[in-house]
N, C-alpha and C positions, 0 to 999 in steps of 0.2 A: 504494500500500500504506500501511497505517497500523497502529498498535498499539491493540488494543481490550482494555479491562480489565473483569474481573468480580470483584466483592468477595464473599468468603465468610467467615462467622464460624465458627471451628473451635476447640473446646476453650477458649472464652472469648477467643480471639484473632482478629484480623482478618487475612485473607490475601488478597492480590491475585493473581488468575490472569489470564494474558494470552494472546492469540493475535494473529497477524498476519492482517489482513483487507484486502480490496480493495473498492472501491466501484464502482458502475455505476448506470445508470438502467434501470428496467424498461420494459415496453411502455407503461405509463400515465405514464411520465415521472417516477416516484417514485425517490428515492435509495434504493439497497439496498446491503447489504454481503455479501461472499462470504469465507468462511474459507479462508485459504491454509495456515496452519501453527499448531498448538497449541504454546505455549511452556511452559505450566504456571505454577507460582508463581515470581514474581520480586520481588526487593527494589526499593525506589524507585530505588536507584542503577542496578541492572541494567536496569530499565525505561527509565530516562532514556538509558542508553547505547544501548539498542535504538532508541529514538526518533531519537537523533542519527544512528545508522547508516542508518536508513531515510530520514531527511531528506537526508543527504549523497548517498545513492544516487539519490534522486529528482531532486536538483539536477543531478547528473551526467547523468542520463537526459534531463532537460529541456534541458540545454545541448547534449547530443548530438543530441537531436531537432530543435533549432533549426538546427544545422549541417546535418543531413540534409535539412531542408526547403529550405535554401538550395542544397544540392547540392554535394557535395565532389568528385565525379568519381572518387573512389578506389574500386578494386574491393574487394568483400567478401572477407575472409579465407577460406581453405579450411575447410570444416566437417569436423573430424575424426570427428564422430559418424556419418559415412557409411561408416566402415569396418565390415566384417562382424564380428559377434560371434564370439568363440571358443567359446561354449557350444553344446552340442548335446544333444538329448533322448535318453534311454536308457530303453527299456521295461523295467519291473520285473516286471510280471505282468499277465495278462488273464484274465477270467472271464465266462462267460455265465450270466445269472440269469433265472429265470422267476417272475413274481409273479402271484398270483391276483387276480381283479377286486377293486377297491376295498380293497386291503390297508391295514391301519392304519398310521399314521405311525410311522416309525422314526427315531431320532436317530443320526446317523453323524458320525464324525470321521476323515477320511482320513489315513493315515500318511505319504503322499507326495502330490505333485501328482497329480490324477486327472481323467480324462475319463469321463463317463457318457453312453453312447449308448442311444437307444431304437430297437430294431430293429422292434418292432411294438407296437401299443397305445399308451396314454398313462399318464403318472404326473405327480406334482406335487412340486416341491421348494420348501421354505420356509426362509428365512434372514433374520433381523433385520427381520421384518415384511414382507418382500417375497416374492413368489410367482412361480415359473416353471413353466409347463406344458410338459412334455417330450414330444415326439413324434418322428416319423421325420425331421423337418426341424430339430430343435434338439439341440445337444450341450451338456451341462452341464460347465463347468470348475470344479473344486473344489481350491483351494490346500491344501497340506498343513496340517493342524491346525485348519482352519476347519470348525466343526460346522454341520450342516444337517439338517432333517427331510425324509424322502422318504415319500410316501404315494401310494396308488392314485388314479387320476384318470379312469378309464373303466369301461365295462361288461365289456370283455374282458380277457384276459391281457395282461400287459406283459412283453415280452422285452427285457432290458437287457444291455449289455456294459460291463464296468468295465475300464479300462486305467490302471494306475498307472505313473508314470514320474518320472524325475528329470533334471535338467540336469547334464551333466558339463562342466566348464570347464577348459581347458588353461592352466596357469600359465606364467610366464616361464621357469621351469626345466624345462618340459616335463611336469611332473606334472599329474595330474587331480584336481579336487576336485568334490564333489557340492554342488548348490545347488538352491533352489526358484525357481519363476517368480514372484518377489516382485512384479513390476510389474503382473501380470494380476489383476484382481479376480474374486471369485466371481461366477458368473452364467451365463446361457444364451447360446450362440453359435449363430447361424443361418448356416451355411456357404453360400457362393454356389452350390456344386455338391453338394447333399446326395446325389445318386446316386453321385458319385465317392467320397464318404465311406463310403457303404454298401458299395460294391465293395471298397474298401481294407480295411474292417473285416472282411468275410467272408473275404477272402484271408488276412489276418493271423491270424484266429482258427483257421482250418483248417490253418495251417502246423504240421507235426508238431513235437512237443516232443523234446528231447534231440538236437538237430542238432549236426553238427560245426561247425568254425569258419566254413566257407563257407556252410553252411545258416543259421547264426546271423546272418551278415552279410546274407543274403537277408531274414530276418525283420526285422532292424533297418531295412533299406531300405524294406520295406513299412510299417513304423511311421513312418518319415520321410514317406512319401507320405501316410499318414493324417493326421499332424500338419499337413502342408502344406495338405491339403484342408480341415481344420477351421479353421485360422487364416488362410485366404486370404480377405481382406476386400477391399472396394472400394477403389480407389486414393483416398487422401485428397485433399481439395481443397487448393490451395496455401495456405500459411499467410499469415495477415494480417500486416500490419506491426506496428510497435511501438506503434501508437496515435497518434491525432492530437493536436495541441496541446491541444484541449479535453478529450480523454480523460485526458491527463496532468494537466491542470489540475484536473479533477474528482477524480482520485485524490489530488492534493495537498490539496484542500479537505477530503476525508474524513479525512485524517491530521491536519490542523492547524486544524480547525473551531473549536477553543477559542481560537485566536489572533485578533487583530484583523486579519482578512484584508480587503483592498480590491481592487477591480477593477484599479486602477493598479499595485498591487504584483504581481499575477499577470501582467498584460500585460507588465510589464517583465521578469519572470522568463522568459517564453516569447518575448520578442523581437518583440512586435507592439504596435500602438497601443491605448490603452484603448477607443477607439470600435470598432476592428476586432475586438478581443477580445469586446466585448459582442455584436456582430452574430453572430460565429461561435458564441458560447456559446448564444445563444437559438436559432440555427438547428439546432445539433446536439443540444441537450438538451430543447428545447421550452419552457424556462423561463428567466427572467433569472438572472444571476449571484447577485443578492441572494436571490431565491426559492430557488435551489438550496442556497445556504449555510444558509438558514433551515430547509429541509426536512431536511438532514443533522443539524442541531442538534436539531430537534424529535424526530426518530426516536430519537436517543440519549437525549433527555430522557424520552421515553415508557418506554424500557427502565429507566432509572435510577429513575424514580418508582415502578416496580413492584418492583424487585429490590434496590435499594441500601439502602433505609431512611433515606436522607439527607433533610435538610430541603429544602423548595422553594428556599430561597435557595442552598443548597449545590449543588443540581442545576443551577440557573440559571448559577452560576459555572463548573461543570464543563463545560457545553456552550457557553460563550463569551459569556454575557450578564452585564454588570456590574450591571444593575438587575433586581431580582426582580420589580418591578411591570411593566416592559417585557416580561420573559420571560413572565409570566402572561398579558399581553394578547396576545402573539403565539401562545402556546399555545392560548388560547381561539379565536382566529381559525382556527387549523388543525384543532383537535380538536372544536370546538363546546362545550367545557366548560373550566372552570378547572383548574389542576393539582390543587387540593384535591378537586374533584368527581371528577376522573379517578381519584385514589387511592381514594376512598370508594365508587365505583360497583361493582356486582357485575361480575365479570369473566367473559368467555367464554374458557375454557381448552381447549387441545387437548393431549392427552397421548399420546406416541408409544411407549409401552411399557406392558404390563399392570401393572407395578409402580406407575408414576405414576398410572395411572387408578384402580386400587384404593385407593391412598393418599389421593387427593383425595376419593373417594367415602366412605372411612372417616371422614375429617375433615369430611364434609358440605359439601364445596366441589365440587359436581357439575360435572364437565367437560362441555363441549358436544360434543366429539368425543374419541374415544380408542380405543386398542387394548386389548382385554380378553379374557380367557379365558372359555370358556363357563361353567365352574363359578362364577367370580366374578360373571358377569352374572346368573346365577340367584339368587345371594345378594343382590345389590343391587337386584333388580327392583322391590322394594316401597319403596325409598327415595324421599324427596321430591325431585322434579325429575328422576327417572330417565326419565320419559317424553320429556324433551327431549334426552336423551343419544343420540348416534348412533355406533355402532361404525365405525371406519375401520381400514384397513391402510395405513400410510404406505409410499409407493413405487409404488402403482398409480395409474393416471391418474384414476380416479373420486375417490379420497381427496384427491389433489392439487387437483383441481378444486373440491371442497367447501371445503377450507381457503382456497383463493384467493378464493372467493366470500364466505366467512364473515369472513375476516380476523380471527382471534381476537386477544384482548388479549395472550395469552401462550401460547407453545408450549413444553412441557416435554418434554425428550428426553435421551438419553444423548449424550455428547460425540462418540461414534463413530457416530452415526445416519447412515443413508444419506441422500444428498442434503441434507446440512446447509446448504450454501450456498443451496439452494432455499428452505429454511425461513426463512432470514434475509431473503429477499425478501418473505415473507408477513406477518411479525409479529415483535415482540420474542421472543427465544428464551432460555430457561434451559437451557443444555446442561450436564448433570451429569457430571462426570468421575468415573467409577467407581474409577479408580486413586488419586485424590487424597483421597477421603472415605470414612469408615467408613459402615456402614449406618445408624447413628444420626445421623451428620452429614448424610447424604443426606435422611433423613426431616425433620430440622429445617430444612434449606435449602428444600425444597419447601413445607413447612408455612409458613415465613416468607413465601415468595413469594405464597402463597394467603391470607395473613392469619390462619392457623390455628395459630400457634406455641403458644399456651396449651393448645389442645386436644391437640396432639401431645405436649407435656410431661406433661400429665395422663395420657394413655394410657400413655406410657413408664413412668411411676412405678407405675401400677396393674399393668401387665403384669409388671414386674420383681418386684413383691411376690408375684404369683401364681406366678411361676416359682420363687421362693424356697420357697414352700409345696410346689410340685410336686417340687422337688429333695429335700425331706425324705421325701416318699413314695417316690421312686425309689431311695432309699438301701437299700430292702429288696432291690433287684435289683442295683444298682451300688454295691458296698460301698466304704467308704473306701479310697483307694489304688488302686482299679481304674481302668483307662483306657478311653476310648471313641474310636474312629476313625470318620471318615465317608469311605466309599469310593464312587466312581462308576465303573462299568464301562461304557464306550461303545466300540463297534467292537472289543470284546475287548481294549481297553487300559484299565489301571487308573489312576485319579487319586485321590490322597488330598487331602482338603479341610481348610482352616483355618477361620477365623471371619469372613472379610471379608463374604461375601454368598453366597447361593444354597446349595443342597443341604443346608439345615438347619444349616450352620455357625454362623450368628449365634445360633440358639436353643440349640444344644448347648453351645457354649463361652462365649458372652457372657451369655446369659439364665439357663440352668440351671447354669452354672459347672461342668460336668462336666470331668473331667481328661483332657487329650489325652496320647497317648504322647509320650515325649521327642523322638522323630523329628518329630512334628507341631509340638510347641512350639518346637523350635530351627530346623528347616528350613523351616517354612511360616509359622506365626504369628510367630515371631521375626524372620523376614525380610520380613514384610508381604506375603506371597504369597497368592493365591487358592487355589492348589492346586499339587501336584507330581505328575508322572507317575512311577510306580514300576514297574520291571520285575518280573515274577513271581519271579525268582530272588532279588530283594532285599526281598521282603515280610517276611522275618524281622526286618528293621530296624524295621518299624512294630510288628508283633506286639501289637496291643491286646487287652485283656481282653474288649471288646465291639466289634462292628462294626455300624455302621448302613450298609446297602447300598442304593444306587440303581443299578439294572441296566437298561441300554438295549440290548436284543438288536438285532442288525442282520444281515440276510441278505447285505448287501454284502460282508461280511468273514467268511463262514462257512468259508473255506478254512483259517483258523487253528485251532489246537487250542483248544477252549473253556477259558478261564482257570479257571472254577469246577470243572473236572475235573482240573486239573493237581496234581501232588504239592506244589508250592509253596503253593497255596491251602489244601490239606487239612492241611498241617503247622502252620498258624497256631493260636495258642492259643485264640482265640475260636471258630474252626471246630471244633476238637476238643471244646470245652466246649459246643457247641450254642448259642452266644451271638451268632449272626448274625441281624440283624433287617432284612428287606427292606422298604423304605419305598415310599410312593406317589410316583412320579417327578414327576407334575404338581404335586402339592400342595407338595412340598419344593423346587421350583425357585425360587420368589420369596421375598422377605423383607419385603413390605408388612405392615401390621398384621393384615389379614384372614388372610393366609397364616401368619403367626407364631401367631396365635390357634388356627387349625385344626391347625397342626403340633404345638403343645403338647398338645392333646387327643388327637391321633392317637398321638404318641410315648408318652405316659403309658399309654394303653390298650394299645399294642403291647408295651411292656416289662413292665407289671404283669400282663398276661394269660398 
C-alpha cells in the first residue's frame, strides 16, 4: 500500500487530496495501481503521519512474512469472523407488476433494500453507466437509496415482482434495530437454482394477506427460503496467502519510489541475499528490479505532467530523480518523446460521464471515447473531430476492451466510478470528487487538465453576464423577495435541491441568483448538501413562492398515495398560486456548459410564457 496525492486548485488555493492505493503488475508486466481507500484533503502533517503509519505496517508485515517463510510451527488463531451473524431479513412488502413491451425508462429510488424478479419477458436496468439485462435467470438487488433506470428490453410483456425488505439485528440487550445490507453492491445476481427461486417467489406471492401470527411466520419462512435461493452462490475458492516476498517488495516500491531504493536495501528488509532477490524478482514480475522501479516512477510522472502543472524539474524530483536531464532521457526511452513533447502533444481522452464528455466537446478538446446522451450527441455532431469520437458505456466488456487497446492519455471520471481500480490499470486517471468541489471548480479542474482553462474562464464570464440580463427579465414573474425551490419527485419521494450540481440548482441559485426559501438556504446550501428528502407533512417548512419541479413517475412504487394529490402538496403557497413549473428531466440533470446554456433558454421561456 502507499499514499497517492492529487493536487487541486480551489478558490485560489492549492489543496492536496489523497487516497491509499496498492500496486501490482498487469498481464503485460506493467506496474499498475489499485485504489483501496479515498482519504480526501489532508495537510502535509497529516499526510506524513499516514505515510509513517503505512510504512510501519509494511515493515511489520515484511518481518512477519519472513518469519512465516521460515516456518514458526505455531497454529493460527481462531477466526472469530466464522460466527453466525445476528441479523436476519424481514419482508416489508411485495408487489406484482406488468409492463408493456419496450416501456420507456423510469428513474427509481428504493426506500428499503429491494429484490426485483423477472417472472417473464425481459427488461433492462441502468446505473452509473452500467447495464443489466433482467430475465427469468437474473435477480436485481437494489440497496436502499440507490437510484437506477428501468426500461423495457423485449418485444413482449414483462412481468416483475418487487420485494422490499430490511435486516433486523439483535443487540446485546436483546432489542432489535433495522439496518440495510450495506456490504452488497447494486447489481444483477444469477442464482445457481433459478427454478427454486421461481417456486419460492410464486408461493410467497400467493400467501394470503392478513394472516395470524402462525401464518405470518409461514410467510416469513418462505421469504427466508427465497433469500437463501437468491444469494446461494458457488463455494468460494480458498483464499490466497498474504503475498510472496516479491509481492510485498513490489508494494513497498510503489509506496517509496521517491526514495533512493536499492536492491541491497530491499533484500535485507525481506531477509534474502541480493542475488537471490534479483532472481526471484525477475522470475515473478518478468522485469528486473531496476526496470520495475523505473516503470513505477514513469507512470506517476506521466500523470503529474498532465495534471499537476508542475515544472519538469519538479516532476522529476517528485518521482525520485535528482537530475532533470537523466529523468528526461529515461522518459524518452519509455514514452518515445521528451517530457516537453508529451505535455504539448494532442491528447487522447476518455470521459466516463456525459458531463465530462460534453464539457470537453464544448471547450473543443474532443475526447476519443466517452459516455454521452443522445441529445448532446446530436448537438455536437457537426463539431470538428467528432467523426473520430466513439461513444462507450464504461462497465461493459466491449468498452473495457476498447480502452485497453487504445490506452488513452487521460481518463476523466467521477471518484465513485465503477471499476476505478481497473481504470488505473489502463491510463492516468483524473477522478473528480463530487463532494469536494463546486460545479465551477469541477469545470476549471477538467479544463486545466485539457489545457483549456482560458476558454473555460471566458465562457464562465460571458454566461454569468447573460444570466444577469436574464435575471432582470425574470423579475416580471419572480418579484423581489419571492423565493424559488427546486423539487425532485422520484418513486413518490420528494427531494429539495440546493446549488451544488444537477436538477438546475447551479443555474437557479448561482447563475440567476434567485432567492431560495430559508429552509433551503440554512438546511441545504448552508450545510453544503446536494439535497434533502422532505416528508409530505413537512412541506410547509419549505413553502416557496415558486416551485421548479422535476417529476420521475415510477410504476415500481404505485402502491403509495400519489404525492401530487395529497393535501400537503395542495396546501403549498406556490401550488395555490399556480406557480409550479414542471421542467425537462433530461435537460436539467447535468451542469456542463451545453446543459446550462439550454437550461437558461428553457427556464426563461417557461417562466415568461
